[in-house]
C-alpha positions in Angstrom: -64.5 38.2 -11.2 -66.7 38.8 -14.2 -69.3 36.2 -14.9 -67.6 34.7 -18.0 -66.8 31.0 -18.7 -64.6 29.5 -16.1 -62.2 26.7 -17.0 -61.3 24.5 -14.1 -59.0 22.2 -16.0 -55.9 23.8 -17.5 -52.2 23.1 -17.0 -49.1 25.2 -16.4 -45.9 23.8 -17.9 -42.9 25.9 -16.9 -39.4 25.7 -18.4 -38.1 24.7 -15.0 -40.6 21.8 -14.8 -39.6 20.5 -18.2 -35.9 20.9 -17.5 -36.3 18.9 -14.2 -38.1 16.1 -16.0 -35.4 16.0 -18.7 -32.7 15.7 -16.1 -34.7 12.9 -14.4 -35.1 11.1 -17.8 -38.9 11.3 -17.4 -40.1 13.5 -20.2 -42.1 10.6 -21.8 -43.2 8.9 -18.5 -46.8 9.6 -19.3 -46.4 8.2 -22.8 -47.1 11.6 -24.5 -44.8 14.6 -25.1 -45.4 17.7 -23.0 -47.0 20.5 -25.1 -45.5 23.9 -25.3 -47.0 26.5 -22.8 -46.8 30.2 -22.4 -49.1 32.6 -20.7 -49.6 34.9 -23.7 -50.8 32.0 -25.9 -53.1 30.8 -23.1 -54.7 34.3 -22.8 -55.0 34.6 -26.6 -57.0 31.3 -26.7 -59.1 32.4 -23.7 -60.0 35.6 -25.4 -60.9 33.9 -28.7 -63.0 31.2 -27.0 -64.7 33.5 -24.5 -63.1 32.1 -21.3 -62.9 34.6 -18.6 -60.9 32.7 -16.0 -58.7 29.6 -16.0 -57.5 27.5 -13.1 -53.9 26.4 -13.5 -52.6 23.1 -12.2 -49.2 21.4 -12.7 -49.1 18.9 -15.5 -48.1 15.2 -15.2 -45.7 13.6 -14.3 -44.9 14.7 -10.7 -41.4 16.1 -10.4 -39.3 14.4 -7.8 -37.8 17.7 -6.5 -39.7 19.7 -3.8 -37.7 22.7 -5.0 -39.2 22.3 -8.5 -42.7 22.0 -7.1 -42.1 25.2 -5.0 -40.8 27.1 -8.0 -43.8 26.1 -10.1 -46.2 27.1 -7.4 -44.5 30.5 -7.1 -44.6 31.0 -10.9 -48.3 30.2 -10.9 -48.9 32.7 -8.1 -47.0 35.3 -10.1 -49.2 34.7 -13.2 -52.3 35.1 -11.1 -51.0 38.4 -9.7 -50.0 39.7 -13.0 -53.4 38.9 -14.7 -56.0 39.6 -12.0 -59.3 37.9 -12.7 -57.9 35.8 -15.5 -56.1 33.0 -13.6 -56.5 31.0 -10.4 -54.1 28.2 -9.4 -54.2 25.0 -7.4 -50.7 24.3 -6.0 -48.8 21.1 -6.5 -47.4 19.2 -3.5 -44.1 17.3 -3.2 -45.6 13.9 -2.4 -44.9 11.1 -1.5 -43.2 13.0 1.4 -46.3 13.7 3.4 -44.7 16.2 5.9 -43.1 18.1 3.0 -46.5 18.1 1.3 -48.2 19.5 4.4 -45.6 22.3 4.6 -46.0 23.2 0.9 -49.8 23.1 1.2 -49.7 25.5 4.2 -47.2 27.8 2.4 -49.2 27.8 -0.9 -52.6 28.4 0.7 -51.5 30.8 3.4 -48.7 32.7 1.7 -48.9 32.4 -2.0 -52.7 32.7 -2.1 -53.3 29.4 -3.9 -57.0 28.8 -4.7 -56.7 25.1 -4.0 -54.5 22.1 -4.2 -53.7 19.7 -7.1 -53.3 16.1 -6.2 -52.1 13.3 -8.5 -54.1 10.0 -8.4 -50.8 8.5 -7.3 -47.2 9.5 -6.8 -44.7 6.7 -6.9 -47.4 4.2 -6.0 -48.8 6.2 -3.1 -52.5 6.3 -4.0 -55.1 8.7 -2.8 -57.1 7.1 0.0 -54.1 5.4 1.8 -53.9 6.0 5.6 -50.6 7.8 5.2 -52.4 10.8 3.6 -54.9 11.3 6.4 -52.7 14.0 8.1 -52.5 15.9 4.8 -56.3 15.7 4.4 -56.8 16.9 7.9 -54.8 20.1 7.1 -56.7 20.6 3.8 -60.0 20.1 5.8 -59.0 22.8 8.3 -58.5 25.2 5.4 -61.7 24.1 3.5 -59.5 23.5 0.4 -60.6 22.7 -3.1 -58.7 19.8 -4.5 -58.3 19.2 -8.2 -57.4 15.6 -9.1 -55.6 14.6 -12.2 -54.6 11.1 -13.4 -50.9 10.2 -13.5 -49.2 7.1 -14.9 -50.4 4.1 -12.8 -47.9 2.4 -10.6 -47.1 -0.3 -11.5 -47.8 0.1 -15.2 -47.7 -2.3 -18.1 -45.5 -0.6 -20.6 -46.5 -2.9 -23.5 -50.1 -2.1 -23.0 -49.4 1.6 -22.7 -47.4 1.5 -26.0 -50.4 0.0 -27.8 -53.1 2.0 -26.0 -51.7 5.3 -24.7 -52.7 6.2 -21.2 -54.8 9.2 -22.2 -57.0 7.0 -24.3 -58.2 4.8 -21.5 -56.0 4.2 -18.5 -56.3 7.7 -17.3 -60.0 7.1 -16.8 -59.3 3.9 -14.9 -56.6 5.6 -12.8 -59.0 8.4 -11.8 -61.7 5.9 -10.9 -59.2 3.8 -9.0 -58.1 6.7 -6.8 -61.6 8.1 -6.1 -62.9 4.7 -5.3 -60.0 4.2 -2.9 -61.0 7.4 -1.2 -64.6 6.4 -1.0 -63.9 3.0 0.5 -62.1 4.6 3.4 -64.6 7.4 3.8 -61.9 10.0 3.3 -64.3 12.7 2.0 -66.8 11.8 4.7 -64.2 12.1 7.4 -62.9 15.4 6.0 -66.1 17.0 4.9 -64.8 20.5 4.2 -62.6 19.3 1.4 -64.2 19.6 -2.1 -62.7 17.4 -4.8 -62.9 18.1 -8.6 -62.8 14.8 -10.6 -61.5 15.3 -14.2 -62.6 14.1 -17.6 -66.3 13.8 -17.2 -66.1 11.7 -14.0 -64.0 9.0 -15.7 -65.8 5.6 -15.0 -67.5 6.7 -11.8 -71.0 6.7 -13.2 -70.5 3.0 -13.8 -68.3 2.2 -10.8 -70.4 3.8 -8.1 -73.5 1.7 -8.6 -71.3 -1.4 -8.7 -69.5 -0.4 -5.5 -72.8 0.2 -3.8 -74.2 -3.2 -4.9 -71.2 -5.1 -3.8 -70.6 -3.3 -0.5 -72.8 -5.5 1.6 -71.0 -8.6 0.4 -67.6 -7.0 1.1 -68.7 -5.8 4.5 -70.1 -9.3 5.4 -66.6 -10.7 4.7 -65.0 -7.8 6.6 -63.2 -6.6 3.6 -64.5 -3.0 3.9 -66.2 -1.1 6.6 -69.3 1.0 6.5 -69.3 3.6 3.7 -71.1 6.9 4.0 -72.1 7.2 0.3 -74.0 10.5 0.6 -71.2 12.3 2.4 -68.5 11.0 0.1 -70.3 11.7 -3.1 -71.5 15.1 -2.1 -67.9 16.2 -1.8 -67.2 15.4 -5.5 -67.4 17.8 -8.4 -66.7 16.9 -12.0 -65.2 18.8 -14.9 -66.4 18.4 -18.4 -62.9 18.2 -20.1 -62.6 15.5 -22.8 -65.4 13.7 -24.5 -68.4 15.7 -23.2 -71.8 15.3 -24.8 -75.5 15.6 -23.7 -75.4 11.8 -23.2 -72.3 11.9 -21.0 -73.7 14.7 -18.9 -77.0 12.8 -18.3 -75.0 9.8 -17.2 -72.9 12.0 -14.8 -76.2 13.3 -13.3 -77.0 9.8 -12.2 -74.3 10.1 -9.4 -74.3 13.9 -8.8 -76.4 17.0 -9.0 -76.3 19.8 -11.6 -74.5 22.2 -9.3 -71.4 19.9 -9.2 -70.6 20.0 -13.0 -67.9 22.4 -14.2 -66.5 23.4 -17.6 -62.9 22.2 -18.3 -60.7 22.5 -21.4 -57.5 20.5 -20.7 -55.5 23.4 -22.3 -52.7 23.1 -23.7 -53.1 19.4 -24.3 -55.7 19.9 -27.0 -55.2 22.3 -30.0 -56.7 25.7 -29.3 -59.0 25.6 -32.4 -60.3 22.2 -31.3 -61.1 23.6 -27.8 -62.8 26.6 -29.2 -65.0 24.4 -31.4 -65.7 22.1 -28.5 -66.8 24.9 -26.2 -69.1 26.3 -29.0 -70.6 22.8 -29.4 -71.2 22.6 -25.6 -72.9 26.0 -25.6 -75.1 24.9 -28.5 -76.3 21.7 -27.0 -76.8 23.3 -23.6 -79.1 25.7 -25.4 -80.9 23.1 -27.5 -81.4 20.2 -25.1 -84.5 21.1 -23.1 -83.5 19.0 -20.0 -80.0 20.6 -19.8 -80.7 24.1 -20.9 -81.7 25.3 -17.4 -78.1 24.4 -16.2 -76.2 26.1 -19.0 -74.8 29.0 -17.0 -74.3 26.8 -14.0 -72.0 24.4 -16.0 -70.2 27.2 -17.8 -69.3 29.4 -14.9 -71.7 29.7 -12.0 -70.8 26.4 -10.3 -67.1 27.1 -10.6 -67.3 30.6 -9.2 -69.4 29.3 -6.3 -66.8 26.6 -5.6 -63.8 28.9 -5.7 -65.4 32.0 -4.1 
């Protein structure tokens, strides 16, 4: 792959996926209408913005049908084959059925050539970090899988609050932080050290949550509410995309809990208008040139880190 900008946060929204959600009465489950998607428009934006490669993941919400998940993964694999070097994809899994998810992960990684796995923060209340998912993570660990996380509607959810403050404005950040914190508290990433996890949206609230978790851990351990936590092993497995409200200040805050080789460009296409994404990427390139402390990492953030992660 050429060394152009690599976007690790983009979504595939297929007609079959939309039709399935419509039949399930769940088109507005996330409180926001699904945007239109087609490969030609995606490529056109990539060419205009200077993005060489995009990583496709299934949008929210999670379809209930394993057949729909399989069909979406196969369509993503087809897009990757038809446009070599332009697209990678991380396969969706039919959770909360763990055994079905393991079968799909094996098929996607071993047969379809998936570049990783996409996991929702929760599916029907089954949150990342719960013991039931350990067998899935063992399989992903064996295959040294990259996992891209994405927030989904929390379960349970306060619909009145969501109607006033849509999920994407705040709760998605809480939901991401909740799921990652849950994984850390059970040492999931320390116990499965070959799994690398990409956290979306500039790390959500983790730059604030991690110091608090560390400070309260001794009290919780003394009261036998949590066990020992291997902070270094857990945090070293986390990567972070810069989709959303990126800025020099945000990046500096993220660097309080990670290292420069773990930050990755992300767009969130097609949830943001193409012209806005183009302007946002141009702004990022500009401040990564102008800010003396960040300038050494410009190429790392824009493409080198991502190519290294997915090589």
